[in-house]
Structures are given as structure tokens and as C-alpha cells.
C-alpha positions, 0 to 999 in steps of 0.5 A: 505454883512456884516453889515455896508458894502457899496460901494463908498462914504459910504464904512465903512467896508474897513480895516481901522486902525482908525476904532477900538473897545472898551470894555464897561460894556455892550458890545463892541463899534465900533468907528471911530477916525480921526484927531488930536486936541481937541476931538469932539464926533459925536453921531447918533440917531435911526435908523442910525449909524456913517455912518450918519456923513460920510461927517462931519468926514473929515471936522471936523477932519481937526482941531479936533480929531473926535470920531464917535461911533456906539451906543450899539446895532447899526451899527458895535457895539455889540448887546446884546439881554438883554442890556439896550439901553436907553439914560442914558445907552448909555451915560454911554457906550460912557463915558467909551469909552472916558475914555478908550481913555484918553479923559476928555474934548470934544465937543458933537454933537448929532442928534436925539436920539444922541442929547439926549445922548449928553445932558446926557453927558453934565450933567456928565461934561467934555463937552466943547461945545454942538451941538444939531441937530434935537435932542430929548428934554424935554419930547417930545419924542418918536414920535408916530411912534416910540411908534408903533414900540416899540409894535413889538416883536423883536424876530418875526422881519424879514429882510423884516420888517427891510427893510420896517421900515428903508426905510419908516423912511428915506423917512419921515426923508428927505424932499428933498434929494435923497439917492444914492443906496450905501447910502441907502444900508449903512443905511439898512445893519446893520439892515438886518443882525439882524432885531430883533436888530432894534426893540430892539434899538427902545425900548431904545428910551423910553423918559427917561433921559431928562424929569424933567432935565430942571433946571439942563440942563439950569444951564450948562455953555456950548456953545450950537448950536441948528440946526434944519430942519424946516420940521422935521416930528418927532421933531417939530422946536418949540423944537429948540426954547425951547432949545435955551431958555433953554441954555443960549446964545445958537445959533439956526439955522433953515434950510428951506426946510429940514426934520429930516435928515438935513445932507442929505437934506443940506450936504453943509450947516450942516458940515460948520455950525458945523465947524464954531461953534466949531472953534469959541466957542470950539476951541476959534479961532476968525475969521481971518478978520476985525471986520467990513464987512461980515463974511466968512463961511467955505464951503467945501464938502469933495473931493474923496481924503478927503474921502479916507484919512478918510477911508470912500471911496474905493481906486482907 
């Protein structure tokens, strides 16, 4: 099975004109572009890839242009052996991608390590809204488990090592979700095709790029939404509160019963929350109802037709 191959809802290897590649200084990035309107960039963390956002892409793409890249060294992007895969380097590659697409202003939504990349992009300007989902922050990363992986010699990694590492991470990262076999396969496949790249990518999650930047980040005038799983075993929810205090006027939401992968634990909640935040604080569209009374929340789980239109599912 080719890297990124999966079946059913997670089939991202099917020919799709919206899946493209872009050259950057360090290598080519594979990315998905879907929808029209103001741009929003969805950034995954380690050891995921853009498949992580398979539900959110068609939802957000109904009103915005979604760009979901695979970070360098991940997913279907290039995996150069000696490339710098650190946070700041990844942010520079994503910036090159966006520059090449003619995108100067965008919302940045990142999960885990991708949340750190989103913050680095915000420091560079052009970010109109910021979404941080169980994000690395301050100097509170990498986790002890990631530090242990960084001691591994990538050259000696086997397919079994990669499978065991990713499966264990998924088990710990989810509090209540049960991934389907096709979804598990989609998370695994890129790394089974290149086990060494899994451990090279882990070495890029080195804790550099955010420590000591609190004043700079706090000075940003960017609408921010912090979304966190209360049972995240890698990045404690206390970080969500610290981020909420750091970013002036930030919205903070803690999801009970959810772990690090909140989009897997609460798929019917995460997408609508991000959608509503971006609609209100990025697109600037007010609620279409009277000021009094309850505020309706846009709840939508992508249908099979939505997924097929986005190129994320097989055709009948």
C-alpha cells in the first residue's frame, strides 16, 4: 500500500486535482486545497499528517479556502534525511507554500506540534485568526515520551518499530474513540513505508521556537481560540489556561472526557466549534438571530457526499 493509502472515509491517495505539491527550499510539500474564500491553514502535529483534518476540511471548506499541508518529513511530503524539521523550519516551509499560492492573510489552526507552527507563523505576520488545539506551548514540550523516542537511531528503525510506536501513541492520545481499521491504517501507512522518517520527525519536536517568546506572542493582536482535551496525557489542560491568559481576549474551551486527539474523541464537536470561531472572529459574520435567547451552534458531520466532493472518500 502506498504512503497515505487508506480506504473508505480516509482515502486520501485517490487521484484528486485539489491534492498538489509545492516546492520549498528544503523539499516539496504535499497539500490539499479545498473550497473558496478567505484562507485557513490546518496544521497537524507529530506523528499525524493532514489526514487528521479529514472531517474538518469539507466543513470549513464550505465557507473558506482550506489549505491542509503535510509538514516536511510527514505524510506524502518529501522526507529529506538531513533536513531541519524543527518548528521554525516547518513554519518557514509553510510560509513558502502560502507565498507560492499568493496567500498573504490567513487563519492558522494547529494541533500539537502544528499548534507551535501556527504560533510561529503568527509571529511572522499575516495571521488573521489563530486556533490552538492541544498545542505545544511555552517550554512545556516535548513530552518525556517524545524525548525517549529522540534517543533512537532512525537508521535502525524497522517497520515493526514504527507500527508499535504509532499504535501506542494513538492508544494514549485518544480517551474514548475507537478508530476504524481504515483510519488506523491511514495514520500508520506513511511511517510503515519509511520507518526511519518517523524518528527523524520526532527529533524535530525539540522544544525550540516558543520558549522565551511569551512577550512577543502576547503582543499579537490576533483573535485566538484555544481548544483542549481535559484528559490530554501529553500536554496538560493547564497549558490551555496559560495560553488563554497569554493571548488577550482568547476563547478557551476544555472538552471533558477527551484526550490529546480531540478531533477523534469528539468529532461532532471540534469541527463545529472551529467553524463558529472562524466564522465570527475571522470572517466577521455575526449570528443571524436576535441578540437575546440561545446562540445556535452549527453542528454538521460530513456526509458521504461531502467526503466524496472533498476527494476524501471513494466514489461509488
